[in-house]
Steps between C-alpha positions, in 0.01 A plus 500: 500500500790738587660440160183587312467825701865591432456422126190720482682781677793472259266508195315805634825680576630431155184624325479802730851627407437441131194719487641768735698668219354726241391344166680616196303726272326357198678737257870502559602703193370824351198489279621425149165545331529884489858468384397305191213716380510613143455864596864582556474851349739719717240772528359655814210743556620855545811480276582800279535475127879484510497243773262277298715542189816389697316208671371359168830577310294621195399827353141623566287624206250775569144388405266772633415724791581835656836571654513302831199280406639306215477152363826350370575189301802275505594173333620219724726231342405196715682240291307225326493137426813495298315527169324831550573805711228667713494871515206586719362855547478646845285810562590721794257749659641805685298743705651809651832369379485171689434148374145393592454197283621282213347253257662245278368451143566180326413621153236355278175364642518146357208380720216656311608431149 
């Protein structure tokens, strides 16, 4: 009887010390989902025209608008499949001299032909 009681005490002590420590977190590395998104344009809201031009590494073409509230166009060379090159259009909206939005345009609307 004494041996059973001692065995139970040893098992209880062993399980008690194993659960006393903190459990490791479920995620042990940073979230890689946001690092692999396709939207890797180096733009940020509030940039000036010159800052956006430097960030994209391309020239900006004036489309329309009054001074300070313009829309610019740039062409991004995002590579391709090896057979064709993709040069996508990117429209930038500035208000009061600051970047307030951008929109990519992939060219022809092939869906409704």
